[in-house]
HTML snippet that shows the backbone in 3Dmol.js (N, CA, C, O; Angstrom):
<script src="https://3Dmol.org/build/3Dmol-min.js"></script>
<div id="view" style="width:600px;height:400px;position:relative"></div>
<script>
const pdb = `
ATOM      1  N   MET A   1      19.392  11.556  15.083  1.00  0.00           N
ATOM      2  CA  MET A   1      19.019  10.801  13.908  1.00  0.00           C
ATOM      3  C   MET A   1      19.126  11.676  12.664  1.00  0.00           C
ATOM      4  O   MET A   1      19.681  11.265  11.645  1.00  0.00           O
ATOM      5  N   LYS A   2      18.593  12.869  12.763  1.00  0.00           N
ATOM      6  CA  LYS A   2      18.592  13.748  11.597  1.00  0.00           C
ATOM      7  C   LYS A   2      20.015  14.035  11.128  1.00  0.00           C
ATOM      8  O   LYS A   2      20.280  14.048   9.926  1.00  0.00           O
ATOM      9  N   ALA A   3      20.922  14.261  12.057  1.00  0.00           N
ATOM     10  CA  ALA A   3      22.303  14.563  11.696  1.00  0.00           C
ATOM     11  C   ALA A   3      22.988  13.381  11.011  1.00  0.00           C
ATOM     12  O   ALA A   3      23.901  13.573  10.207  1.00  0.00           O
ATOM     13  N   GLN A   4      22.552  12.168  11.323  1.00  0.00           N
ATOM     14  CA  GLN A   4      23.159  10.968  10.754  1.00  0.00           C
ATOM     15  C   GLN A   4      22.357  10.378   9.594  1.00  0.00           C
ATOM     16  O   GLN A   4      22.686   9.298   9.102  1.00  0.00           O
ATOM     17  N   GLU A   5      21.328  11.064   9.162  1.00  0.00           N
ATOM     18  CA  GLU A   5      20.427  10.551   8.140  1.00  0.00           C
ATOM     19  C   GLU A   5      21.160  10.078   6.887  1.00  0.00           C
ATOM     20  O   GLU A   5      20.766   9.079   6.285  1.00  0.00           O
ATOM     21  N   LYS A   6      22.201  10.768   6.496  1.00  0.00           N
ATOM     22  CA  LYS A   6      22.935  10.395   5.283  1.00  0.00           C
ATOM     23  C   LYS A   6      23.623   9.036   5.412  1.00  0.00           C
ATOM     24  O   LYS A   6      23.994   8.433   4.405  1.00  0.00           O
ATOM     25  N   CYS A   7      23.794   8.554   6.631  1.00  0.00           N
ATOM     26  CA  CYS A   7      24.437   7.256   6.864  1.00  0.00           C
ATOM     27  C   CYS A   7      23.489   6.086   6.628  1.00  0.00           C
ATOM     28  O   CYS A   7      23.932   4.943   6.510  1.00  0.00           O
ATOM     29  N   PHE A   8      22.200   6.362   6.560  1.00  0.00           N
ATOM     30  CA  PHE A   8      21.215   5.304   6.411  1.00  0.00           C
ATOM     31  C   PHE A   8      20.793   5.161   4.958  1.00  0.00           C
ATOM     32  O   PHE A   8      20.690   6.147   4.229  1.00  0.00           O
ATOM     33  N   ALA A   9      20.553   3.932   4.549  1.00  0.00           N
ATOM     34  CA  ALA A   9      19.975   3.673   3.235  1.00  0.00           C
ATOM     35  C   ALA A   9      18.529   3.295   3.502  1.00  0.00           C
ATOM     36  O   ALA A   9      18.234   2.139   3.805  1.00  0.00           O
ATOM     37  N   GLY A  10      17.636   4.251   3.393  1.00  0.00           N
ATOM     38  CA  GLY A  10      16.266   3.974   3.801  1.00  0.00           C
ATOM     39  C   GLY A  10      15.241   4.371   2.770  1.00  0.00           C
ATOM     40  O   GLY A  10      15.505   5.137   1.843  1.00  0.00           O
ATOM     41  N   GLU A  11      14.075   3.827   2.966  1.00  0.00           N
ATOM     42  CA  GLU A  11      12.918   4.137   2.146  1.00  0.00           C
ATOM     43  C   GLU A  11      11.763   4.386   3.098  1.00  0.00           C
ATOM     44  O   GLU A  11      11.755   3.876   4.218  1.00  0.00           O
ATOM     45  N   THR A  12      10.806   5.155   2.665  1.00  0.00           N
ATOM     46  CA  THR A  12       9.635   5.392   3.495  1.00  0.00           C
ATOM     47  C   THR A  12       8.389   4.931   2.755  1.00  0.00           C
ATOM     48  O   THR A  12       8.374   4.833   1.528  1.00  0.00           O
ATOM     49  N   GLY A  13       7.364   4.655   3.512  1.00  0.00           N
ATOM     50  CA  GLY A  13       6.096   4.249   2.925  1.00  0.00           C
ATOM     51  C   GLY A  13       5.071   4.053   4.010  1.00  0.00           C
ATOM     52  O   GLY A  13       5.398   4.088   5.196  1.00  0.00           O
ATOM     53  N   SER A  14       3.837   3.848   3.616  1.00  0.00           N
ATOM     54  CA  SER A  14       2.781   3.690   4.611  1.00  0.00           C
ATOM     55  C   SER A  14       1.986   2.402   4.420  1.00  0.00           C
ATOM     56  O   SER A  14       1.022   2.165   5.148  1.00  0.00           O
ATOM     57  N   ASN A  15       2.367   1.573   3.463  1.00  0.00           N
ATOM     58  CA  ASN A  15       1.646   0.341   3.199  1.00  0.00           C
ATOM     59  C   ASN A  15       2.438  -0.840   3.739  1.00  0.00           C
ATOM     60  O   ASN A  15       3.503  -1.157   3.209  1.00  0.00           O
ATOM     61  N   PRO A  16       1.942  -1.497   4.782  1.00  0.00           N
ATOM     62  CA  PRO A  16       2.693  -2.607   5.380  1.00  0.00           C
ATOM     63  C   PRO A  16       2.984  -3.739   4.402  1.00  0.00           C
ATOM     64  O   PRO A  16       4.079  -4.302   4.424  1.00  0.00           O
ATOM     65  N   ASP A  17       2.024  -4.081   3.543  1.00  0.00           N
ATOM     66  CA  ASP A  17       2.259  -5.154   2.576  1.00  0.00           C
ATOM     67  C   ASP A  17       3.368  -4.805   1.602  1.00  0.00           C
ATOM     68  O   ASP A  17       4.237  -5.629   1.315  1.00  0.00           O
ATOM     69  N   ALA A  18       3.337  -3.578   1.094  1.00  0.00           N
ATOM     70  CA  ALA A  18       4.381  -3.145   0.171  1.00  0.00           C
ATOM     71  C   ALA A  18       5.740  -3.126   0.865  1.00  0.00           C
ATOM     72  O   ALA A  18       6.749  -3.495   0.265  1.00  0.00           O
ATOM     73  N   ALA A  19       5.768  -2.699   2.118  1.00  0.00           N
ATOM     74  CA  ALA A  19       7.030  -2.643   2.855  1.00  0.00           C
ATOM     75  C   ALA A  19       7.607  -4.041   3.064  1.00  0.00           C
ATOM     76  O   ALA A  19       8.807  -4.254   2.891  1.00  0.00           O
ATOM     77  N   VAL A  20       6.757  -4.985   3.434  1.00  0.00           N
ATOM     78  CA  VAL A  20       7.229  -6.354   3.660  1.00  0.00           C
ATOM     79  C   VAL A  20       7.712  -6.975   2.356  1.00  0.00           C
ATOM     80  O   VAL A  20       8.766  -7.609   2.327  1.00  0.00           O
ATOM     81  N   LEU A  21       6.958  -6.802   1.289  1.00  0.00           N
ATOM     82  CA  LEU A  21       7.392  -7.352   0.001  1.00  0.00           C
ATOM     83  C   LEU A  21       8.711  -6.740  -0.447  1.00  0.00           C
ATOM     84  O   LEU A  21       9.571  -7.438  -0.984  1.00  0.00           O
ATOM     85  N   ARG A  22       8.874  -5.446  -0.229  1.00  0.00           N
ATOM     86  CA  ARG A  22      10.137  -4.784  -0.581  1.00  0.00           C
ATOM     87  C   ARG A  22      11.282  -5.333   0.268  1.00  0.00           C
ATOM     88  O   ARG A  22      12.373  -5.582  -0.246  1.00  0.00           O
ATOM     89  N   ALA A  23      11.039  -5.520   1.554  1.00  0.00           N
ATOM     90  CA  ALA A  23      12.067  -6.062   2.450  1.00  0.00           C
ATOM     91  C   ALA A  23      12.456  -7.476   2.038  1.00  0.00           C
ATOM     92  O   ALA A  23      13.637  -7.824   2.050  1.00  0.00           O
ATOM     93  N   ILE A  24      11.480  -8.283   1.677  1.00  0.00           N
ATOM     94  CA  ILE A  24      11.772  -9.652   1.244  1.00  0.00           C
ATOM     95  C   ILE A  24      12.694  -9.633   0.027  1.00  0.00           C
ATOM     96  O   ILE A  24      13.623 -10.435  -0.065  1.00  0.00           O
ATOM     97  N   GLU A  25      12.439  -8.728  -0.894  1.00  0.00           N
ATOM     98  CA  GLU A  25      13.317  -8.604  -2.067  1.00  0.00           C
ATOM     99  C   GLU A  25      14.708  -8.118  -1.677  1.00  0.00           C
ATOM    100  O   GLU A  25      15.708  -8.636  -2.173  1.00  0.00           O
ATOM    101  N   LEU A  26      14.776  -7.124  -0.790  1.00  0.00           N
ATOM    102  CA  LEU A  26      16.067  -6.563  -0.388  1.00  0.00           C
ATOM    103  C   LEU A  26      16.951  -7.581   0.331  1.00  0.00           C
ATOM    104  O   LEU A  26      18.156  -7.635   0.089  1.00  0.00           O
ATOM    105  N   VAL A  27      16.360  -8.385   1.212  1.00  0.00           N
ATOM    106  CA  VAL A  27      17.185  -9.304   1.995  1.00  0.00           C
ATOM    107  C   VAL A  27      17.742 -10.451   1.157  1.00  0.00           C
ATOM    108  O   VAL A  27      18.683 -11.121   1.583  1.00  0.00           O
ATOM    109  N   LYS A  28      17.187 -10.685  -0.009  1.00  0.00           N
ATOM    110  CA  LYS A  28      17.713 -11.741  -0.885  1.00  0.00           C
ATOM    111  C   LYS A  28      19.151 -11.468  -1.278  1.00  0.00           C
ATOM    112  O   LYS A  28      19.926 -12.402  -1.482  1.00  0.00           O
ATOM    113  N   LYS A  29      19.522 -10.183  -1.388  1.00  0.00           N
ATOM    114  CA  LYS A  29      20.891  -9.847  -1.789  1.00  0.00           C
ATOM    115  C   LYS A  29      21.608  -8.961  -0.764  1.00  0.00           C
ATOM    116  O   LYS A  29      22.684  -8.427  -1.033  1.00  0.00           O
ATOM    117  N   ALA A  30      21.000  -8.816   0.400  1.00  0.00           N
ATOM    118  CA  ALA A  30      21.566  -7.936   1.430  1.00  0.00           C
ATOM    119  C   ALA A  30      22.695  -8.626   2.192  1.00  0.00           C
ATOM    120  O   ALA A  30      22.718  -9.848   2.340  1.00  0.00           O
ATOM    121  N   THR A  31      23.615  -7.816   2.665  1.00  0.00           N
ATOM    122  CA  THR A  31      24.687  -8.318   3.526  1.00  0.00           C
ATOM    123  C   THR A  31      24.437  -7.900   4.979  1.00  0.00           C
ATOM    124  O   THR A  31      25.169  -8.294   5.887  1.00  0.00           O
ATOM    125  N   LYS A  32      23.397  -7.103   5.174  1.00  0.00           N
ATOM    126  CA  LYS A  32      23.018  -6.646   6.514  1.00  0.00           C
ATOM    127  C   LYS A  32      21.520  -6.863   6.697  1.00  0.00           C
ATOM    128  O   LYS A  32      20.793  -7.124   5.739  1.00  0.00           O
ATOM    129  N   ALA A  33      21.079  -6.751   7.928  1.00  0.00           N
ATOM    130  CA  ALA A  33      19.659  -6.926   8.232  1.00  0.00           C
ATOM    131  C   ALA A  33      18.822  -5.794   7.654  1.00  0.00           C
ATOM    132  O   ALA A  33      19.309  -4.680   7.460  1.00  0.00           O
ATOM    133  N   CYS A  34      17.588  -6.088   7.388  1.00  0.00           N
ATOM    134  CA  CYS A  34      16.617  -5.089   6.959  1.00  0.00           C
ATOM    135  C   CYS A  34      15.790  -4.725   8.180  1.00  0.00           C
ATOM    136  O   CYS A  34      15.338  -5.611   8.905  1.00  0.00           O
ATOM    137  N   ARG A  35      15.589  -3.456   8.414  1.00  0.00           N
ATOM    138  CA  ARG A  35      14.911  -3.011   9.635  1.00  0.00           C
ATOM    139  C   ARG A  35      13.752  -2.094   9.304  1.00  0.00           C
ATOM    140  O   ARG A  35      13.879  -1.181   8.488  1.00  0.00           O
ATOM    141  N   PHE A  36      12.625  -2.343   9.942  1.00  0.00           N
ATOM    142  CA  PHE A  36      11.477  -1.449   9.849  1.00  0.00           C
ATOM    143  C   PHE A  36      11.492  -0.566  11.078  1.00  0.00           C
ATOM    144  O   PHE A  36      11.789  -1.033  12.178  1.00  0.00           O
ATOM    145  N   SER A  37      11.179   0.683  10.906  1.00  0.00           N
ATOM    146  CA  SER A  37      11.128   1.591  12.044  1.00  0.00           C
ATOM    147  C   SER A  37       9.855   2.414  11.949  1.00  0.00           C
ATOM    148  O   SER A  37       9.847   3.477  11.328  1.00  0.00           O
ATOM    149  N   PRO A  38       8.771   1.928  12.563  1.00  0.00           N
ATOM    150  CA  PRO A  38       7.530   2.685  12.494  1.00  0.00           C
ATOM    151  C   PRO A  38       7.627   3.982  13.290  1.00  0.00           C
ATOM    152  O   PRO A  38       8.451   4.116  14.195  1.00  0.00           O
ATOM    153  N   THR A  39       6.783   4.915  12.938  1.00  0.00           N
ATOM    154  CA  THR A  39       6.780   6.187  13.656  1.00  0.00           C
ATOM    155  C   THR A  39       6.274   5.981  15.072  1.00  0.00           C
ATOM    156  O   THR A  39       5.572   5.009  15.350  1.00  0.00           O
ATOM    157  N   CYS A  40       6.625   6.889  15.962  1.00  0.00           N
ATOM    158  CA  CYS A  40       6.223   6.740  17.358  1.00  0.00           C
ATOM    159  C   CYS A  40       4.715   6.729  17.513  1.00  0.00           C
ATOM    160  O   CYS A  40       4.210   6.168  18.485  1.00  0.00           O
ATOM    161  N   ARG A  41       3.995   7.318  16.608  1.00  0.00           N
ATOM    162  CA  ARG A  41       2.531   7.346  16.686  1.00  0.00           C
ATOM    163  C   ARG A  41       1.952   5.941  16.606  1.00  0.00           C
ATOM    164  O   ARG A  41       0.861   5.689  17.119  1.00  0.00           O
ATOM    165  N   THR A  42       2.674   5.024  15.965  1.00  0.00           N
ATOM    166  CA  THR A  42       2.118   3.691  15.771  1.00  0.00           C
ATOM    167  C   THR A  42       2.747   2.641  16.670  1.00  0.00           C
ATOM    168  O   THR A  42       2.433   1.458  16.536  1.00  0.00           O
ATOM    169  N   ILE A  43       3.610   3.030  17.566  1.00  0.00           N
ATOM    170  CA  ILE A  43       4.265   2.067  18.439  1.00  0.00           C
ATOM    171  C   ILE A  43       3.463   1.934  19.733  1.00  0.00           C
ATOM    172  O   ILE A  43       3.338   2.905  20.479  1.00  0.00           O
ATOM    173  N   PRO A  44       2.912   0.735  20.013  1.00  0.00           N
ATOM    174  CA  PRO A  44       2.081   0.607  21.204  1.00  0.00           C
ATOM    175  C   PRO A  44       2.837   0.897  22.491  1.00  0.00           C
ATOM    176  O   PRO A  44       2.244   1.425  23.432  1.00  0.00           O
ATOM    177  N   GLY A  45       4.104   0.578  22.569  1.00  0.00           N
ATOM    178  CA  GLY A  45       4.877   0.829  23.779  1.00  0.00           C
ATOM    179  C   GLY A  45       5.095   2.299  24.041  1.00  0.00           C
ATOM    180  O   GLY A  45       5.472   2.686  25.147  1.00  0.00           O
ATOM    181  N   ALA A  46       4.861   3.132  23.024  1.00  0.00           N
ATOM    182  CA  ALA A  46       4.996   4.572  23.194  1.00  0.00           C
ATOM    183  C   ALA A  46       3.634   5.248  23.191  1.00  0.00           C
ATOM    184  O   ALA A  46       3.533   6.465  23.037  1.00  0.00           O
ATOM    185  N   GLY A  47       2.591   4.449  23.362  1.00  0.00           N
ATOM    186  CA  GLY A  47       1.256   5.022  23.458  1.00  0.00           C
ATOM    187  C   GLY A  47       0.446   4.952  22.188  1.00  0.00           C
ATOM    188  O   GLY A  47      -0.636   5.536  22.119  1.00  0.00           O
ATOM    189  N   GLY A  48       0.936   4.253  21.177  1.00  0.00           N
ATOM    190  CA  GLY A  48       0.190   4.127  19.926  1.00  0.00           C
ATOM    191  C   GLY A  48      -1.002   3.193  20.090  1.00  0.00           C
ATOM    192  O   GLY A  48      -1.095   2.453  21.069  1.00  0.00           O
ATOM    193  N   HIS A  49      -1.890   3.236  19.142  1.00  0.00           N
ATOM    194  CA  HIS A  49      -3.068   2.376  19.162  1.00  0.00           C
ATOM    195  C   HIS A  49      -2.715   1.010  18.593  1.00  0.00           C
ATOM    196  O   HIS A  49      -2.069   0.922  17.549  1.00  0.00           O
ATOM    197  N   VAL A  50      -3.131  -0.050  19.264  1.00  0.00           N
ATOM    198  CA  VAL A  50      -2.834  -1.404  18.797  1.00  0.00           C
ATOM    199  C   VAL A  50      -3.337  -1.649  17.378  1.00  0.00           C
ATOM    200  O   VAL A  50      -2.600  -2.232  16.582  1.00  0.00           O
ATOM    201  N   PRO A  51      -4.572  -1.227  17.012  1.00  0.00           N
ATOM    202  CA  PRO A  51      -5.001  -1.476  15.629  1.00  0.00           C
ATOM    203  C   PRO A  51      -4.071  -0.840  14.596  1.00  0.00           C
ATOM    204  O   PRO A  51      -3.983  -1.329  13.470  1.00  0.00           O
ATOM    205  N   ASP A  52      -3.380   0.239  14.956  1.00  0.00           N
ATOM    206  CA  ASP A  52      -2.448   0.885  14.044  1.00  0.00           C
ATOM    207  C   ASP A  52      -1.126   0.126  13.947  1.00  0.00           C
ATOM    208  O   ASP A  52      -0.351   0.361  13.020  1.00  0.00           O
ATOM    209  N   THR A  53      -0.860  -0.770  14.875  1.00  0.00           N
ATOM    210  CA  THR A  53       0.465  -1.361  14.964  1.00  0.00           C
ATOM    211  C   THR A  53       0.550  -2.785  14.470  1.00  0.00           C
ATOM    212  O   THR A  53       1.642  -3.247  14.138  1.00  0.00           O
ATOM    213  N   ILE A  54      -0.553  -3.499  14.408  1.00  0.00           N
ATOM    214  CA  ILE A  54      -0.471  -4.898  14.023  1.00  0.00           C
ATOM    215  C   ILE A  54      -0.412  -5.094  12.519  1.00  0.00           C
ATOM    216  O   ILE A  54      -0.240  -6.219  12.050  1.00  0.00           O
ATOM    217  N   GLY A  55      -0.551  -4.026  11.761  1.00  0.00           N
ATOM    218  CA  GLY A  55      -0.504  -4.136  10.306  1.00  0.00           C
ATOM    219  C   GLY A  55       0.807  -4.713   9.799  1.00  0.00           C
ATOM    220  O   GLY A  55       0.807  -5.549   8.895  1.00  0.00           O
ATOM    221  N   LEU A  56       1.917  -4.279  10.367  1.00  0.00           N
ATOM    222  CA  LEU A  56       3.211  -4.787   9.929  1.00  0.00           C
ATOM    223  C   LEU A  56       3.372  -6.250  10.308  1.00  0.00           C
ATOM    224  O   LEU A  56       3.853  -7.047   9.503  1.00  0.00           O
ATOM    225  N   LEU A  57       2.980  -6.612  11.518  1.00  0.00           N
ATOM    226  CA  LEU A  57       3.033  -8.012  11.943  1.00  0.00           C
ATOM    227  C   LEU A  57       2.159  -8.874  11.034  1.00  0.00           C
ATOM    228  O   LEU A  57       2.586  -9.937  10.582  1.00  0.00           O
ATOM    229  N   ALA A  58       0.949  -8.421  10.773  1.00  0.00           N
ATOM    230  CA  ALA A  58       0.039  -9.172   9.914  1.00  0.00           C
ATOM    231  C   ALA A  58       0.620  -9.342   8.511  1.00  0.00           C
ATOM    232  O   ALA A  58       0.500 -10.410   7.912  1.00  0.00           O
ATOM    233  N   ALA A  59       1.245  -8.297   7.993  1.00  0.00           N
ATOM    234  CA  ALA A  59       1.850  -8.372   6.660  1.00  0.00           C
ATOM    235  C   ALA A  59       3.029  -9.350   6.644  1.00  0.00           C
ATOM    236  O   ALA A  59       3.202 -10.095   5.680  1.00  0.00           O
ATOM    237  N   LEU A  60       3.840  -9.352   7.710  1.00  0.00           N
ATOM    238  CA  LEU A  60       4.952 -10.306   7.788  1.00  0.00           C
ATOM    239  C   LEU A  60       4.424 -11.742   7.756  1.00  0.00           C
ATOM    240  O   LEU A  60       4.987 -12.606   7.084  1.00  0.00           O
ATOM    241  N   ILE A  61       3.354 -11.979   8.479  1.00  0.00           N
ATOM    242  CA  ILE A  61       2.757 -13.317   8.500  1.00  0.00           C
ATOM    243  C   ILE A  61       2.128 -13.653   7.151  1.00  0.00           C
ATOM    244  O   ILE A  61       2.332 -14.744   6.618  1.00  0.00           O
ATOM    245  N   ARG A  62       1.370 -12.718   6.607  1.00  0.00           N
ATOM    246  CA  ARG A  62       0.687 -12.924   5.327  1.00  0.00           C
ATOM    247  C   ARG A  62       1.658 -13.300   4.219  1.00  0.00           C
ATOM    248  O   ARG A  62       1.360 -14.149   3.379  1.00  0.00           O
ATOM    249  N   HIS A  63       2.819 -12.663   4.224  1.00  0.00           N
ATOM    250  CA  HIS A  63       3.801 -12.886   3.153  1.00  0.00           C
ATOM    251  C   HIS A  63       4.874 -13.893   3.544  1.00  0.00           C
ATOM    252  O   HIS A  63       5.872 -14.055   2.841  1.00  0.00           O
ATOM    253  N   LYS A  64       4.661 -14.568   4.673  1.00  0.00           N
ATOM    254  CA  LYS A  64       5.548 -15.635   5.141  1.00  0.00           C
ATOM    255  C   LYS A  64       7.013 -15.199   5.188  1.00  0.00           C
ATOM    256  O   LYS A  64       7.900 -15.913   4.722  1.00  0.00           O
ATOM    257  N   ALA A  65       7.248 -14.031   5.753  1.00  0.00           N
ATOM    258  CA  ALA A  65       8.605 -13.494   5.875  1.00  0.00           C
ATOM    259  C   ALA A  65       9.441 -14.433   6.750  1.00  0.00           C
ATOM    260  O   ALA A  65       9.042 -14.770   7.865  1.00  0.00           O
ATOM    261  N   LYS A  66      10.575 -14.842   6.248  1.00  0.00           N
ATOM    262  CA  LYS A  66      11.460 -15.763   6.977  1.00  0.00           C
ATOM    263  C   LYS A  66      12.448 -14.978   7.828  1.00  0.00           C
ATOM    264  O   LYS A  66      12.985 -13.961   7.389  1.00  0.00           O
ATOM    265  N   GLY A  67      12.682 -15.449   9.035  1.00  0.00           N
ATOM    266  CA  GLY A  67      13.682 -14.833   9.903  1.00  0.00           C
ATOM    267  C   GLY A  67      13.293 -13.478  10.462  1.00  0.00           C
ATOM    268  O   GLY A  67      14.149 -12.740  10.950  1.00  0.00           O
ATOM    269  N   ALA A  68      12.010 -13.140  10.397  1.00  0.00           N
ATOM    270  CA  ALA A  68      11.565 -11.834  10.899  1.00  0.00           C
ATOM    271  C   ALA A  68      11.483 -11.859  12.420  1.00  0.00           C
ATOM    272  O   ALA A  68      11.068 -12.854  13.015  1.00  0.00           O
ATOM    273  N   VAL A  69      11.875 -10.778  13.027  1.00  0.00           N
ATOM    274  CA  VAL A  69      11.825 -10.622  14.479  1.00  0.00           C
ATOM    275  C   VAL A  69      11.159  -9.293  14.781  1.00  0.00           C
ATOM    276  O   VAL A  69      11.424  -8.292  14.114  1.00  0.00           O
ATOM    277  N   ILE A  70      10.300  -9.282  15.782  1.00  0.00           N
ATOM    278  CA  ILE A  70       9.654  -8.035  16.198  1.00  0.00           C
ATOM    279  C   ILE A  70      10.066  -7.755  17.634  1.00  0.00           C
ATOM    280  O   ILE A  70       9.994  -8.635  18.492  1.00  0.00           O
ATOM    281  N   GLY A  71      10.496  -6.535  17.890  1.00  0.00           N
ATOM    282  CA  GLY A  71      10.860  -6.116  19.235  1.00  0.00           C
ATOM    283  C   GLY A  71      10.127  -4.850  19.585  1.00  0.00           C
ATOM    284  O   GLY A  71       9.717  -4.092  18.705  1.00  0.00           O
ATOM    285  N   MET A  72       9.961  -4.622  20.864  1.00  0.00           N
ATOM    286  CA  MET A  72       9.255  -3.430  21.304  1.00  0.00           C
ATOM    287  C   MET A  72       9.947  -2.854  22.539  1.00  0.00           C
ATOM    288  O   MET A  72      10.341  -3.582  23.449  1.00  0.00           O
ATOM    289  N   ILE A  73      10.081  -1.563  22.542  1.00  0.00           N
ATOM    290  CA  ILE A  73      10.564  -0.849  23.713  1.00  0.00           C
ATOM    291  C   ILE A  73       9.346  -0.168  24.319  1.00  0.00           C
ATOM    292  O   ILE A  73       8.679   0.624  23.654  1.00  0.00           O
ATOM    293  N   VAL A  74       9.063  -0.469  25.552  1.00  0.00           N
ATOM    294  CA  VAL A  74       7.875   0.079  26.193  1.00  0.00           C
ATOM    295  C   VAL A  74       8.217   1.389  26.894  1.00  0.00           C
ATOM    296  O   VAL A  74       9.161   1.458  27.682  1.00  0.00           O
ATOM    297  N   ASP A  75       7.450   2.408  26.599  1.00  0.00           N
ATOM    298  CA  ASP A  75       7.597   3.707  27.244  1.00  0.00           C
ATOM    299  C   ASP A  75       6.311   3.961  28.030  1.00  0.00           C
ATOM    300  O   ASP A  75       5.348   4.511  27.497  1.00  0.00           O
ATOM    301  N   GLU A  76       6.305   3.562  29.288  1.00  0.00           N
ATOM    302  CA  GLU A  76       5.105   3.641  30.113  1.00  0.00           C
ATOM    303  C   GLU A  76       4.583   5.070  30.216  1.00  0.00           C
ATOM    304  O   GLU A  76       3.373   5.292  30.160  1.00  0.00           O
ATOM    305  N   GLU A  77       5.477   6.031  30.364  1.00  0.00           N
ATOM    306  CA  GLU A  77       5.039   7.427  30.497  1.00  0.00           C
ATOM    307  C   GLU A  77       4.357   7.913  29.224  1.00  0.00           C
ATOM    308  O   GLU A  77       3.350   8.618  29.295  1.00  0.00           O
ATOM    309  N   ALA A  78       4.891   7.546  28.058  1.00  0.00           N
ATOM    310  CA  ALA A  78       4.251   7.943  26.801  1.00  0.00           C
ATOM    311  C   ALA A  78       2.873   7.311  26.686  1.00  0.00           C
ATOM    312  O   ALA A  78       1.935   7.946  26.204  1.00  0.00           O
ATOM    313  N   GLY A  79       2.746   6.071  27.123  1.00  0.00           N
ATOM    314  CA  GLY A  79       1.453   5.406  27.099  1.00  0.00           C
ATOM    315  C   GLY A  79       0.437   6.108  27.984  1.00  0.00           C
ATOM    316  O   GLY A  79      -0.725   6.264  27.610  1.00  0.00           O
ATOM    317  N   LYS A  80       0.881   6.528  29.154  1.00  0.00           N
ATOM    318  CA  LYS A  80      -0.007   7.244  30.069  1.00  0.00           C
ATOM    319  C   LYS A  80      -0.428   8.588  29.476  1.00  0.00           C
ATOM    320  O   LYS A  80      -1.589   8.982  29.583  1.00  0.00           O
ATOM    321  N   ARG A  81       0.526   9.296  28.845  1.00  0.00           N
ATOM    322  CA  ARG A  81       0.181  10.579  28.214  1.00  0.00           C
ATOM    323  C   ARG A  81      -0.851  10.359  27.115  1.00  0.00           C
ATOM    324  O   ARG A  81      -1.806  11.126  26.994  1.00  0.00           O
ATOM    325  N   ARG A  82      -0.659   9.315  26.315  1.00  0.00           N
ATOM    326  CA  ARG A  82      -1.594   9.022  25.233  1.00  0.00           C
ATOM    327  C   ARG A  82      -2.977   8.713  25.799  1.00  0.00           C
ATOM    328  O   ARG A  82      -3.984   9.175  25.264  1.00  0.00           O
ATOM    329  N   ALA A  83      -3.029   7.941  26.870  1.00  0.00           N
ATOM    330  CA  ALA A  83      -4.315   7.599  27.493  1.00  0.00           C
ATOM    331  C   ALA A  83      -5.016   8.860  27.992  1.00  0.00           C
ATOM    332  O   ALA A  83      -6.229   9.001  27.832  1.00  0.00           O
ATOM    333  N   ARG A  84      -4.256   9.781  28.598  1.00  0.00           N
ATOM    334  CA  ARG A  84      -4.863  11.029  29.081  1.00  0.00           C
ATOM    335  C   ARG A  84      -5.398  11.851  27.911  1.00  0.00           C
ATOM    336  O   ARG A  84      -6.498  12.397  27.993  1.00  0.00           O
ATOM    337  N   ARG A  85      -4.625  11.945  26.816  1.00  0.00           N
ATOM    338  CA  ARG A  85      -5.099  12.689  25.627  1.00  0.00           C
ATOM    339  C   ARG A  85      -6.364  12.056  25.068  1.00  0.00           C
ATOM    340  O   ARG A  85      -7.305  12.762  24.706  1.00  0.00           O
ATOM    341  N   ASP A  86      -6.393  10.719  24.996  1.00  0.00           N
ATOM    342  CA  ASP A  86      -7.557  10.034  24.450  1.00  0.00           C
ATOM    343  C   ASP A  86      -8.797  10.283  25.293  1.00  0.00           C
ATOM    344  O   ASP A  86      -9.895  10.441  24.760  1.00  0.00           O
ATOM    345  N   ARG A  87      -8.622  10.319  26.617  1.00  0.00           N
ATOM    346  CA  ARG A  87      -9.771  10.571  27.495  1.00  0.00           C
ATOM    347  C   ARG A  87     -10.293  11.995  27.305  1.00  0.00           C
ATOM    348  O   ARG A  87     -11.485  12.246  27.479  1.00  0.00           O
ATOM    349  N   ARG A  88      -9.405  12.927  26.948  1.00  0.00           N
ATOM    350  CA  ARG A  88      -9.831  14.313  26.735  1.00  0.00           C
ATOM    351  C   ARG A  88     -10.384  14.510  25.332  1.00  0.00           C
ATOM    352  O   ARG A  88     -10.917  15.576  25.023  1.00  0.00           O
ATOM    353  N   GLY A  89     -10.263  13.497  24.475  1.00  0.00           N
ATOM    354  CA  GLY A  89     -10.776  13.625  23.112  1.00  0.00           C
ATOM    355  C   GLY A  89      -9.777  14.208  22.145  1.00  0.00           C
ATOM    356  O   GLY A  89     -10.137  14.574  21.026  1.00  0.00           O
ATOM    357  N   ALA A  90      -8.513  14.303  22.559  1.00  0.00           N
ATOM    358  CA  ALA A  90      -7.490  14.823  21.645  1.00  0.00           C
ATOM    359  C   ALA A  90      -7.154  13.768  20.606  1.00  0.00           C
ATOM    360  O   ALA A  90      -7.320  12.568  20.827  1.00  0.00           O
ATOM    361  N   THR A  91      -6.683  14.245  19.477  1.00  0.00           N
ATOM    362  CA  THR A  91      -6.243  13.319  18.417  1.00  0.00           C
ATOM    363  C   THR A  91      -4.756  13.485  18.236  1.00  0.00           C
ATOM    364  O   THR A  91      -4.182  14.519  18.578  1.00  0.00           O
ATOM    365  N   SER A  92      -4.131  12.443  17.688  1.00  0.00           N
ATOM    366  CA  SER A  92      -2.684  12.536  17.441  1.00  0.00           C
ATOM    367  C   SER A  92      -2.415  12.692  15.982  1.00  0.00           C
ATOM    368  O   SER A  92      -1.258  12.786  15.574  1.00  0.00           O
TER     369      SER A  92
END
`;
const viewer = $3Dmol.createViewer("view");
viewer.addModel(pdb, "pdb");
viewer.setStyle({}, {cartoon: {color: "spectrum"}});
viewer.zoomTo();
viewer.render();
</script>
């Protein structure tokens, strides 16, 4: 990913509402899809916490985003590692 970073036209941010509103504006004149890519820390399939992950979904619903699709790749091993860290009191 890092080697190909220059090929992407991307923006970063941490506010789901701002991200959704920005995406809604971008897709009005876009010729390609707009994609959100949350960090692995917030992806439930990779062991992230659900409360950290529903913010983007909630923002899409709140702002009535049209044509939005959410997909998830489940990484069972990452989830198990996260559960073990949480039981030991580790933070991510």
